[in-house]
C-alpha positions as CSV (number, residue, x, y, z in Angstrom):
1,M,0.2,0.0,-0.2
2,H,1.2,3.4,-0.9
3,Q,0.4,7.1,-1.1
4,A,2.0,10.6,-1.5
5,P,-0.2,13.5,-0.7
6,T,2.1,15.4,-3.1
7,H,2.9,15.0,-6.6
8,A,6.0,13.0,-6.0
9,F,6.9,10.5,-8.6
10,S,7.1,7.9,-6.0
11,K,4.6,6.9,-3.1
12,Q,5.7,6.1,0.6
13,P,4.6,2.7,1.8
14,C,1.9,2.7,4.7
15,D,0.1,0.1,6.4
16,H,-3.5,0.8,4.7
17,I,-4.8,3.0,2.3
18,R,-8.6,4.2,2.4
19,L,-10.2,3.8,-0.9
20,I,-13.2,6.6,-1.6
21,P,-15.8,5.9,-3.9
22,G,-15.6,8.2,-7.2
23,I,-12.5,9.7,-5.4
24,G,-9.6,7.2,-5.1
25,V,-6.7,7.1,-2.2
26,D,-7.8,9.2,0.8
27,G,-4.7,11.7,1.1
28,D,-3.3,10.8,-2.1
29,A,-2.2,13.5,-4.9
30,H,-4.2,12.1,-7.4
31,A,-7.4,11.4,-5.8
32,G,-10.4,13.2,-7.1
33,A,-13.4,13.2,-9.3
34,T,-11.6,14.7,-12.1
35,V,-7.9,14.6,-13.2
36,K,-5.3,15.2,-11.3
37,H,-2.3,14.1,-13.2
38,R,-0.5,17.3,-14.3
39,S,-0.1,16.6,-17.7
40,R,-3.8,16.0,-17.9
41,V,-4.9,18.9,-15.9
42,A,-3.0,21.1,-18.3
43,R,-5.0,19.7,-21.4
44,D,-8.5,19.7,-19.5
45,P,-8.7,20.0,-15.8
46,S,-12.6,18.9,-16.2
47,Q,-11.9,15.3,-17.6
48,P,-13.0,12.3,-15.7
49,N,-10.5,10.7,-13.0
50,L,-9.9,7.3,-14.6
51,R,-6.5,7.0,-13.0
52,Q,-7.7,7.3,-8.9
53,V,-6.0,4.1,-8.2
54,H,-2.5,2.8,-9.8
55,L,-1.8,-0.9,-9.6
56,I,1.5,-2.7,-10.5
57,H,2.2,-6.3,-10.3
58,Y,5.1,-7.3,-8.3
59,E,6.3,-9.7,-11.3
60,L,7.2,-6.4,-13.1
61,I,9.3,-5.2,-9.9
62,D,11.0,-9.2,-10.0
63,E,11.7,-8.8,-13.6
64,L,13.0,-5.0,-13.4
65,S,15.6,-6.3,-10.6
66,A,16.8,-9.0,-12.7
67,R,17.7,-6.6,-15.3
68,G,19.6,-4.7,-12.7
69,F,17.2,-1.6,-11.7
70,N,16.8,-1.1,-8.2
71,V,13.0,-0.4,-8.0
72,K,10.8,-1.3,-4.6
73,P,7.0,-1.4,-4.4
74,G,6.0,2.1,-4.5
75,A,8.7,3.6,-6.3
76,M,7.2,4.0,-9.7
77,G,4.0,5.6,-8.2
78,E,1.9,2.6,-7.6
79,N,-0.7,2.6,-4.9
80,I,-1.2,-1.2,-4.5
81,T,1.5,-3.7,-5.4
82,T,-0.2,-7.1,-6.6
83,R,1.0,-10.6,-7.0
84,S,-0.2,-13.7,-9.3
85,I,-2.5,-11.3,-11.3
86,D,-2.0,-10.7,-14.8
87,L,-3.1,-7.1,-14.7
88,L,-2.1,-6.2,-17.9
89,A,-4.2,-9.1,-19.1
90,L,-7.4,-8.1,-17.8
91,P,-10.2,-6.3,-20.0
92,R,-11.3,-3.0,-19.6
93,G,-14.3,-3.1,-17.0
94,A,-12.9,-6.0,-14.9
95,R,-13.1,-5.4,-11.2
96,L,-11.2,-6.1,-8.1
97,R,-12.6,-6.9,-4.7
98,L,-9.9,-5.6,-2.3
99,G,-10.3,-7.2,1.0
100,A,-13.7,-7.0,2.6
101,E,-15.0,-3.7,1.3
102,A,-13.4,-2.2,-1.7
103,L,-14.1,-2.6,-5.3
104,I,-12.1,-1.2,-8.1
105,E,-12.9,-1.1,-11.7
106,I,-9.9,-1.2,-14.1
107,T,-10.1,1.5,-16.7
108,G,-6.7,1.0,-19.0
109,L,-3.3,1.0,-18.9
110,R,-0.6,3.5,-17.4
111,N,1.1,5.1,-20.2
112,P,4.6,5.3,-19.2
113,C,6.4,8.8,-18.8
114,K,9.9,10.2,-18.8
115,Q,9.7,10.6,-15.0
116,L,10.6,6.8,-15.1
117,D,13.8,7.6,-16.4
118,D,14.2,10.6,-14.1
119,Y,14.2,7.8,-11.4
120,Q,16.4,5.7,-12.8
121,A,18.1,5.9,-16.2
122,G,16.7,3.3,-19.1
123,L,13.7,2.7,-16.6
124,M,10.9,4.1,-19.2
125,N,12.4,1.8,-22.0
126,A,12.4,-1.2,-19.4
127,V,8.6,-1.0,-19.2
128,L,8.0,-1.2,-22.6
129,D,8.0,-4.3,-24.9
130,R,6.7,-5.6,-28.4
131,D,4.5,-8.4,-29.2
132,D,5.1,-10.8,-32.1
133,Q,3.4,-8.1,-34.5
134,G,5.4,-5.5,-33.6
135,Q,2.7,-3.6,-31.1
136,L,3.9,-1.4,-28.1
137,I,3.4,-3.4,-24.9
138,R,2.9,-1.1,-21.9
139,K,3.9,-2.9,-18.6
140,A,3.6,0.1,-16.2
141,G,0.5,-1.3,-14.6
142,V,-3.4,-0.5,-14.6
143,M,-5.4,2.4,-13.6
144,A,-9.0,2.0,-11.8
145,I,-11.6,4.0,-10.4
146,V,-12.9,3.3,-6.8
147,L,-16.7,1.9,-6.9
148,N,-16.9,0.6,-3.4
149,G,-14.7,2.2,-0.7
150,G,-13.0,0.7,2.1
151,M,-9.7,-0.2,3.9
152,V,-7.2,-1.9,1.8
153,R,-4.2,-3.5,3.7
154,P,-1.3,-5.5,2.5
155,N,-2.1,-8.9,1.9
156,D,-5.8,-8.4,1.6
157,L,-7.5,-10.9,-0.8
158,I,-8.2,-9.7,-4.1
159,A,-10.6,-11.3,-6.1
160,V,-11.4,-10.6,-9.7
161,E,-14.6,-10.2,-11.5
162,L,-14.6,-10.4,-15.2
163,P,-17.2,-8.2,-17.3
164,T,-19.6,-9.7,-19.6
165,K,-18.3,-10.8,-23.0
166,P,-17.3,-9.2,-25.3
167,F,-14.3,-8.0,-23.5
168,Q,-12.5,-4.8,-24.3
169,K,-8.8,-4.7,-24.8
170,L,-6.8,-2.3,-22.2
171,A,-5.5,0.8,-23.6
172,P,-3.8,3.8,-22.2
173,V,-5.6,6.2,-20.1
């Protein structure tokens, strides 16, 4: 669990986060009904905030560590670090039940930015890949909105609820 009250790149670990419906992580700089990411605010501050909660799979941290990067949970700005859930393969609209109360809905992929390279040289390129057809793969996590609030703690169970078919592939938000 991670949060930051200011627009710092990395988020600080905490023993729990409180999710607020339609807002995001209580006390986090990116919480709000409308966009809070500075680049998006500059374009149109009235856009709905589809990036209330940022999730990264721990397997990415393992991959980056094996490649020589010094990345810990929260370092890339995520609020929640998961394990054993293929976040990038989830369809748009998938819901994650976090612990006993919270429910979030996946809105899309995080579009990595140059701040990753400011944190560690080469990191942005390391979270990008290409598939067999040459299509760009963004591995820097997924974004979500909060449908039902509640406390979320490390090691809380996460249940995945898929939307009805046909599934919509994730795109950057």
